[in-house]
N, C-alpha and C positions, 0 to 999 in steps of 0.2 A: 409088183415092182417095189412097193414100199417095204415089203418084208425082205426083199433082196438087199435094199440099202441098210436096213437095221441088221442084216446078217454080217455086215462089216464091223460091227461093234466088237470091242475088246474090253473085258473078256467076252468070248463068243456066246451068243444066245443059243438056247436049244432050237431045234426046228419048230416051226409054228404049231405043228400037230402035237408037240410035246408040252406046249404051254397049256395053262388052264384055259378052257374054251371061252370063259368070260373075258380073259385078256385078249384073245384073238378077236372076239366079237367087238370089244371096245376099240381095239386098233382099227378094225374095218369101219366102224361107225365114225370115229374121229377123222379117218382119212377121207371118207366120202363127204363129210360136212366141210372139211377144209377145202377139198377140191371144188365142191359146189360153190362155196363163198368166193373162192378165187375166180371162178368162171363168171359169177355175177358181176364182179368188179371189172374183170378183163374182157369178158365176152369171147374168149379164145380158149377152147377146151384143152388143146394140146399144149398151148403155152402155159396154161394154168397147171397142168400136170407136171410140166418141166420145172416150174417155179416151186411147186410143192416138194418135188423130189430133191431139188437143189437145197431147199431149206432143211429138209430132213438129213441130207448128206452133211450139211454144215454142222448140225447138232451131233451127228455121229463122229465127225472129225474132232470137234471140240471135246466130246466125251472121251475119245481115245487119247487125246493129248492130256486131258485131266487125269485119266487113269495111269498113263505113263509116268506122270510127275507126282501124283498125289495118291495113287492106289485107290481111287474112288471114281465112279462113273458120274456122268452129268445127271443132276436131279433138277426138279422144277425150280427150286430156290436159286439155282445158278443163273436163271435168266436175268436176274438183277445185274450180274457181272458183265453183260453185254454193254450196258450203258457205262459201267465203271471202266471197261476196256477203252471206251472212247475218251473218257476223262483222264484215265491213268494208263495209257497204252503200255508203258514199260513194265508194269506189274503183271500183265496178262499175255499180250500178243507173243512175246518171245518164247513162251512155252508151247504155243501152237506152231510157231515158226514164222518168221517174217516172209519167207518166200511162199509158204503155204497160204498165209494170210493174203499176200498180194495176188496169188493165183485165184483164190476164192473171190476176191473183189473183181478181178478181170472177168472171171467166168460169169459172175452174176450180171455185170454190166453188159457183157456180150449176149447173154441169154435174153436180157431185157430188150436189147436192140434188135436181135435177130427175130425173136418171137413176135414183137410188135410189127416187124416189117414183113415177115413171111406169112403170117396167119391173120386173115381179116376177120373181124367180128361180123356175124350174120346180121342182115338188115332187120330181122324181126326178133332180135335178142330179148326184148322186153314184152313179147307177146305170149299169152298163156298157151296158145296152140303152137308155139315155137320153142326157142331155147329156154325161156323162163319157165314154161310148163315142165320141160324135161328136168330142169334143175330143182323144181319143187318136189318132183318124184324122188330125185336123188337125195335131197335133204331129208325127206320123210323117211326113206329107207335108213339113212344114217342115224336119224333120231331113234328109230325103232331098234337098231342095233345097240345104241347106247342104253336104252331101257332094258333090253334083253340081257345086257352084261351085268346088271345089278345082282347082288347076292353071291358073288363069287368070292374067292380067297381075298382076305383083306391084307393090305400091306403091313409089314412089320417094321418098316422104315430102316431096314438094312439093305442098301441099294443092290448089292450083289444077289442077295436072296430074292428080293422082289423082282429083279430082272429075270431070274431063272424061272420064276413062277408065272409072271404076268406079261413080260415083254417090255419093250422100251416105251412106246407111246402110252400104254396103259399105266405104267409106273409114273410117268410124268403127270398124267391126268389125276391119278389117285393122290399123288403128293401135293399137287396144286389144290385139289378139292379139300384135302385134309387141313391145309393151312388156313382155310376159312374158319375153322373152329378156334375159339379164343384160346389164348395161352394161359393155362392155369398153373401157377407155380406154388409148390409147397414152400413153407417158410423153413428153409434149411440154413439160413445165415446164422453164424455164431452170435452168442450174447457178448456184450462188452463188459459185463459185470466183473469178469476176472481181471480186467486191466483198469477198472474205474478208479481204484485207489491210487495206483501209481501213475496212470495215464502216460505211458511212454510214447514218445514220438514213434510213428510207424512208417517205415520206408519199404515199399514193395517194388521190386523191379521184375517185370516180365520181359526177359531178355530175348530178343528176336532170334529164333532158331537155335537156342542155346542147348547143347548137349555135349557129353564127353566123347569126342571122336577117337580117343586113344584106344578104345575097344576095337575099332575098325582096323587099325593099322599100327603095328608095333614100332614102325619107324618114325612116328610123330614124337617130337621132343616132349619130354614129360613136363618141362617148365612152361609149355604153352599155357597151362592152366595153374601156374604156381600159386597165385593169390586165391584162386578157387579152392585148391587143396588146403591152403593155410586156413581159410575160413571154415572149411569142413571140419578140420581138426579142432577148431575152437567153438563150433556151432552147438547150440542147444539141441538141434536135431538136423539131420541131413539124410539124403538117400535118393533113390530113384523115384520118378514121378510118372504115373499113368495120366496121359493127357488125351483130350477128345479130338485131336487133330493130327494130321500128318502133312508136313511140308507147307501148309498154308492154313487158311481159315482161322486166323488168330482170334477172332471174336468168340469162337467156341471155347477157347481156353480162358480168355479173360472173363467171360460170363460164368464159367464154371467156378473160377476163383472167387469172383465178387458175390455170386449168389449162393454158392454152396450146393447147387442143384446138379445132380449127376445127369449125364446126357440121356440115359435110358428113361428118365422121367419127363423128358421134353417131347417125346413123340416126334412128329415131323419137324417141329421147331428146333430140333437138335442141329440141323444143318446151318441155320442162321437165326439164332434167337432174337436178334435185333429187329427183324422184319415185323414182328408183332408185339414186341415187349412194351411199347408205349401204351398199348391197350390193356395191359395187365398190371395188377398189383404185384410188385416185386420188392422183397426185402433184401438188401445187399449189405455187404460189409461197410461200404461208404455211408449208407443211411443209418446203420446202427451206430457207427462212430460219430457221425454228425449229431445224432440225438444225445450222445454221451458228452458233447462239448468239444469235439474235435473240429478243426478246419480240414476240409477234404479237398484235395487237389489232384488232378490227373495231368501228367506231362507226357505228351506224345508229339514228336517232331515230324508231323505229317498233317495234312489238312483235317480239321476237326469234322468236316462234312463227310469224310470217308466212313462208310458203314453207318452214316447218320449219327455218329457219336456226339455231334453238337447238340442233338435233341435227346439222345438216349442217356447221356451221362448226367445231366441235371435230374432226370427221372430216377436215376440210381442214387441220388443224394450227394453228388459232387458240387461243391461250392464254385469251383473254377476248373476250366479245361485250358491248359496251356498247349497250344498247337504250334505249327511251323511258323506262324506269323510272329511268334516271340523269338525266333531263331534267325532273324534276318542278319546276314553276314557271318553266321556261325560257321565253324570249320566243318567240312564234309569229309567223310571217309568213303570213297567211292561215290555213288550217286546220291547218297542219303546223308542227313545230318549225323555226325559221328557221335559215338558214345561219350567222348570227352566233353563235347558241348552240352550234352544232356546232364553229365555229372556236374558241370559248372552251374547249370540252372537249379539242380537239386540242392547244391550247397548254399545258394542264395536263399532258397525257400527255407531251409533249415535255420540259417543265420538270422533271418528276419521274422521268424515265427514268434508271436507273442502269446500263443495258446498251444495246446497239444495239436499236433498236425499229423494227418495221414496223407502220404504222398504215394500215388500209384503211377509208376513209370512204365510206359510201353516203348521200348527202344525200336529203332529202325535200321541201324547200320548194317546188320547182317542179313537184311532182306534180299532175296534173289530178285531177278535171275543172276546167279553167280557166273554163269557162262558168258555174260556180256562184259565181264571185267577181265583184265589181262594180268597174268602172273609176271613177277620180276625175279631176277636171280637172287636178290636179297631175301625173298620170301622163303626160298628153299633152305637157305642156311639158318634162318630164324625158326623154321617150323619142323624141320626133319633132321633125324640122325642118319637115315638112309632114304634113298630116293623112292618115291611111290611108283607104282606101275604107270605105264602110259595111259592117258585118258583120264587122269585124276587132277586136272587143272582146277576143277571146281573145288576140290578139297583144299588145294593150296590157297585159293582165294578165301575160302571159308575160314581157314586157320589164321589168315592175316587179320581178318575182322575179329575172330575169336580172341586173339591176343589183346585186342583193344577192349573187348568185353572183360577180360581178366584184369586188365589195368583199371577199368572202371570199378571192379570189385575192390581192388586195393585202395583206390582213392576214396571210395565211400567208407571203407573201414577206417582209414586214417581220419576222415572228417568226423565220423561218429565217435571215435575215441576221444576227440577234443571237444565234442558237443557237451554243453553243460547239463543237459537233461538226459534222463534215461531214454534209450532208443533201441529199437529192434529193426534189423535188416532182414527181409525175406527176399530171396532171389530164386527164380525158377525159369526154365525154358518153356516157351509156349508149344513148340513142336520141333521135330527134327528138320533139318534143311532139305531142300530139293536138290539132290545130287544123283540123278538116276544112273548115269554112267559110272560114277564112283561106286555106287552100291552094286552095280553089275560086276565090277572088278573085285571088290573087297567083301561083298556080302551085305545083305540088307540088315539094318539095325532093327531092334525090336520095337522101335517107336517111342520108348520111354525117354524122358528127359531127366534133368537133375534139379535138385532144390537144396537149399539150406536156410536155416533160421538162426541168426546170430544176434547177440545182445551186447551192448557196451557196458552192461552191468551183469556180467556172466554169473550164472549159478555155479556153485561148486560141483554139483553133480551133472554130468553130461548124459543126454539121452542116447540110446543106442542108434545105430544106423537103422532107418525105418523106411520101408517102401510105402508109398502113399498114393492115393488118387487126388487129383488136383482139386476136386470139389471139397476135399477135407482139409486143404492146406490153410485156409483162413482161420478155421477153428483152432488148428495147432499153433498158428501165429499168436493168437490171443492168449492161449493157455501156456505158452512157453515161459 
């Protein structure tokens, strides 16, 4: 029955007999052990089976929702998001669907009530010649299956590939076990020696879900990104950017930028490097610049505890983390602190800096779920020259926020032009936005975002348009 539940996964799994036999054996061992432990706690075998299947069905539905939105299946590292969904429900539950979430809650509560009421625990449940003895046999068989599964194909930490070879439960197990190994990071961070003599102020903006959507639909007004186009024309370097995330998982992108480590070098830690990074020695751009005499500040208008950034960022070498507590009463654009409020905070930091400063900004305005926001008639006039197809409301909401991001680019440019010190502005998108229905209508983007590096002391010679991987962007910033 458990294989029947995992058969509902999307993308579809091969039939069990087409998986590596070690994956099937591991699945069986894990299922028997989980069932046995549930019976030990509940004393009701049928009820325990129902609870186990319900939990597995929950994982399958969450995985399908994740794949629909992010083109990636559920992995072990995603278990952390269950607690995040409780603390920040708006970021997660809408992608599963509020009705589906409510039905799951009702079904679980109903199963608990009916199971406890209809099936009684046997009187001798803790007797070795009764239920406990049977469970010990079951747990022993499960353990033997786990041992027998060793030595099979090892995961490559590409979820689609591993699922097709190992299956769902086996992949979860391998990913969880692999995370126990320490995170060893090569020193890929750039040197600050190239900027040491001039020590320009460095402003880096990781703009939430920023990419150029004009490739998707020709009816988008060209001036939606007028300031972005202007900065590209003046930039020392600009182009398209390969990023390690699609639709979400912002920490993958920010870690790639700050550490200079490509995702393929992270192994299983590529899915969320912050889970183990406090146990690792890591050289980051912030740490390098701090050692060179810079004050290092992160600005992120969301709780610093999210993703554990309040602990991770001091480890990275940041002197200060300015989170949502510093934005009390600030203007919002939709549900989040707007880009204009973040711009004002950055201007204050630049104006009051008494030493070279590195400011790393992580914006929030364009964070989804976009489908929870409503479009207005004025948005269509401001964003389109011709109407988009039906079902593209998410695109309209996205463009409304994108215009504010573009305004932020212009405001920062004006600020830095008046800034008395040399300064460089690096702007990039962390990933493309989640707009599944829009992409179904207009075609899926390639997942690349955009970047530029601009200086208020421009060189006479401009660099050509250059495609880049995000882990190489910090080095280019220092060398520009």
